[in-house]
VOKEKE-444838 format. One record per residue (C-alpha): residue in one letter; y, x, z; residue number from 0. Coordinates in steps of 0.2 Angstrom, whole numbers, plus 5000, padded with zeros to 4 digits. Each point is the difference from the previous one (the first is absolute). Last residue first. Layout:
<pts>
  residu    py    px    pz  num
       A     Y     X     Z  NUM
...
</pts>
This chain:
<pts>
  residu    py    px    pz  num
       L  5269  4562  4694  218
       E  5001  5003  5017  217
       D  4982  5000  5004  216
       L  4996  5011  4984  215
       L  5011  5015  5004  214
       D  4992  5000  5018  213
       P  4983  5004  4991  212
       L  5006  5010  4985  211
       D  5009  5014  5012  210
       A  4989  5011  5006  209
       V  4987  5000  4987  208
       L  5012  5001  4986  207
       R  5010  5015  5010  206
       D  4995  5014  4988  205
       R  5004  4987  4986  204
       P  5016  4999  5005  203
       I  5004  4979  5000  202
       H  5013  4990  4990  201
       A  5004  4982  5003  200
       A  5000  4985  4991  199
       A  5000  5009  4984  198
       R  5013  4995  4986  197
       P  5011  5012  5003  196
       S  4990  5013  4994  195
       R  4999  5015  5007  194
       T  4997  5016  4988  193
       P  4981  5004  4997  192
       G  4993  5012  5007  191
       G  5005  5021  5001  190
       D  4997  4999  5019  189
       F  4997  4985  5005  188
       V  5002  4981  5000  187
       V  4987  4985  5003  186
       Q  5011  4982  4996  185
       I  4994  4984  5006  184
       P  5000  4987  4989  183
       V  4999  4980  5005  182
       L  4989  4990  4987  181
       G  5010  4987  4987  180
       A  4993  5008  4985  179
       D  5017  5007  4994  178
       A  4999  5010  5019  177
       A  4984  5008  4998  176
       G  5004  5004  4980  175
       A  5017  5009  5006  174
       I  4991  5009  5015  173
       D  4983  5007  4993  172
       A  5003  5000  4982  171
       D  5020  5004  4999  170
       V  5006  5009  5015  169
       D  4980  5010  5001  168
       D  4997  5002  5021  167
       G  4987  4985  5005  166
       V  4998  4989  5015  165
       Y  5000  4983  4993  164
       A  5003  4988  5012  163
       T  4990  4980  5000  162
       T  5010  4984  5010  161
       E  5013  4998  4985  160
       P  4985  5004  4988  159
       D  4986  4985  5006  158
       S  4986  5006  5006  157
       G  4981  4999  4997  156
       L  4996  5018  4998  155
       A  4990  4999  4982  154
       D  5015  4988  4995  153
       L  5014  5009  5006  152
       L  4991  5017  4991  151
       A  4998  4991  4985  150
       E  5019  4994  4998  149
       F  5006  5018  5004  148
       A  4994  5004  4985  147
       P  5006  4985  4990  146
       A  5015  5003  5005  145
       N  5003  5016  4988  144
       P  5005  5016  5009  143
       K  4985  5003  5003  142
       G  4986  4998  4988  141
       A  4992  4987  4989  140
       D  4986  4992  4996  139
       L  4992  5005  5013  138
       D  4984  5011  5004  137
       G  5009  5016  4994  136
       T  5013  4995  5011  135
       V  4991  5004  5014  134
       L  4997  4990  5017  133
       A  4992  5004  5017  132
       V  4999  4982  5011  131
       D  4997  4999  5018  130
       F  5002  5020  5002  129
       L  4989  5014  5004  128
       N  4986  4997  4993  127
       T  5001  5011  4985  126
       W  5012  5013  5007  125
       G  4989  5015  5004  124
       L  5013  5010  4992  123
       T  4991  5005  4983  122
       T  4993  4984  4997  121
       L  5018  4994  5002  120
       K  5004  5013  4988  119
       D  4984  4995  4987  118
       R  5006  4980  5002  117
       Q  5019  5007  4994  116
       A  4993  5010  4983  115
       R  4986  4989  4998  114
       T  5011  4983  4998  113
       P  5015  5010  4992  112
       G  5017  4999  5009  111
       N  5011  4991  5012  110
       T  4996  4995  5019  109
       L  4998  4986  5009  108
       L  4992  5002  5018  107
       G  4999  4986  5011  106
       V  5002  4995  5018  105
       R  4998  4983  5008  104
       Y  5007  5004  5016  103
       E  5000  5001  5020  102
       G  4981  5009  5003  101
       R  5003  5005  4982  100
       L  5014  5011  5005   99
       R  4990  5010  5010   98
       R  4986  5006  4989   97
       V  5017  5004  4987   96
       F  5007  5010  5014   95
       A  4984  5009  5003   94
       E  4998  5003  4981   93
       I  5018  5007  5000   92
       G  5000  5012  5013   91
       S  5007  5015  4990   90
       V  5002  4995  4982   89
       P  4986  5001  4991   88
       A  4995  5015  4989   87
       L  4997  5002  4980   86
       A  5001  5018  4993   85
       A  4979  5000  4995   84
       A  5001  4983  4996   83
       I  5013  5004  4987   82
       E  4994  5014  4995   81
       Q  4983  4990  4996   80
       R  5009  4987  4991   79
       Y  5010  5012  4991   78
       A  4984  5009  4993   77
       A  4990  4982  4996   76
       A  5016  4994  4989   75
       L  5002  5015  4992   74
       R  4981  4999  4996   73
       E  5001  4982  4992   72
       P  5016  5005  4991   71
       A  4988  5009  4989   70
       V  5008  5020  4997   69
       D  5001  5009  4985   68
       A  5018  5002  4999   67
       D  5015  4999  4987   66
       R  5010  4985  5006   65
       G  5000  4986  4989   64
       D  4993  4989  5016   63
       L  4996  5011  5014   62
       L  5014  4988  5011   61
       A  4992  4984  4994   60
       A  4984  5005  5000   59
       F  5004  5006  5019   58
       I  5006  4981  5005   57
       P  4985  4991  4993   56
       E  4987  5013  5008   55
       R  5010  4993  5017   54
       T  4987  4988  5004   53
       D  4995  4981  5001   52
       S  5020  4998  4991   51
       T  5013  4986  5010   50
       L  5014  5012  5006   49
       H  4997  5007  4980   48
       R  5021  5001  4993   47
       G  5006  5006  5015   46
       H  4988  5013  5001   45
       V  5007  5006  4981   44
       D  5016  5005  5007   43
       L  4995  5007  5016   42
       Y  4988  5014  4990   41
       G  5014  5003  4990   40
       E  5012  5003  5016   39
       R  4988  5010  5008   38
       T  4998  5012  4982   37
       L  4983  5005  4992   36
       P  4996  5016  4995   35
       P  4985  5001  4986   34
       G  4983  5000  5007   33
       G  4988  5014  5005   32
       V  4987  4988  5013   31
       A  5007  5007  5019   30
       E  5019  5004  4991   29
       V  5004  4982  4998   28
       A  4993  4994  5016   27
       D  5011  5016  5010   26
       D  5014  4995  4989   25
       L  4998  4983  5006   24
       I  4999  5004  5018   23
       T  5015  5012  4997   22
       E  5008  4984  4995   21
       R  4997  4990  5012   20
       D  5006  5011  5016   19
       R  4985  5007  5011   18
       A  4992  4993  5016   17
       P  5002  4982  4992   16
       V  5007  4984  5011   15
       A  4990  4987  5006   14
       L  5005  4983  5008   13
       T  5019  5001  4992   12
       E  5000  5013  4987   11
       D  4985  4990  4990   10
       L  4994  4987  5008    9
       D  5011  4985  5000    8
       F  4997  4988  5017    7
       G  5001  4981  5003    6
       V  5003  4993  5015    5
       A  4994  4980  5007    4
       T  5008  4990  5014    3
       I  5017  5002  5001    2
       T  5009  4987  5009    1
       M  5015  4992  4992    0
</pts>
């Protein structure tokens, strides 16, 4: 069946930080004089707050019981600033998405608190880049849960079997999209997640702009 719509993940798929995220977290903690935090700990708590408005509950949980006089909102603000300063789009992606919209309905579905992810779109200048841009902080569920993908389909006005979803994460993006009936396409890159056998196709991130149109035609 012909693909009529395309959904994208944001982080590590369309936009990549110039510094690794562990360093970004360390720099944010240092900026406010907070206690050491690990990237693993952050991701664990983040996964339980995919429908939050802000990152404050994440940092409140991470700071709970720690001997530190740092307000979660200060640390959340510092982390947001560090992310914004480091974030960069994949080369050529903006013009590519605009061209893609000439042929498909194009949407974004990104995991994370509303303010954090919307700030990223503002920083990148992408507030109007997509036909629809959904943040799980505004939804009742995050990826990989089916309601998140169903919200994308509803917003795009498309059927799952005619909608491709492009992302990097094996569980949140590829398994989630597959379980919801979409056609998952995995973006791969050095140091990224392993290739999922559930993906309909795999594309190197640095070939996304060049190779995705032909792939969509073939699906």
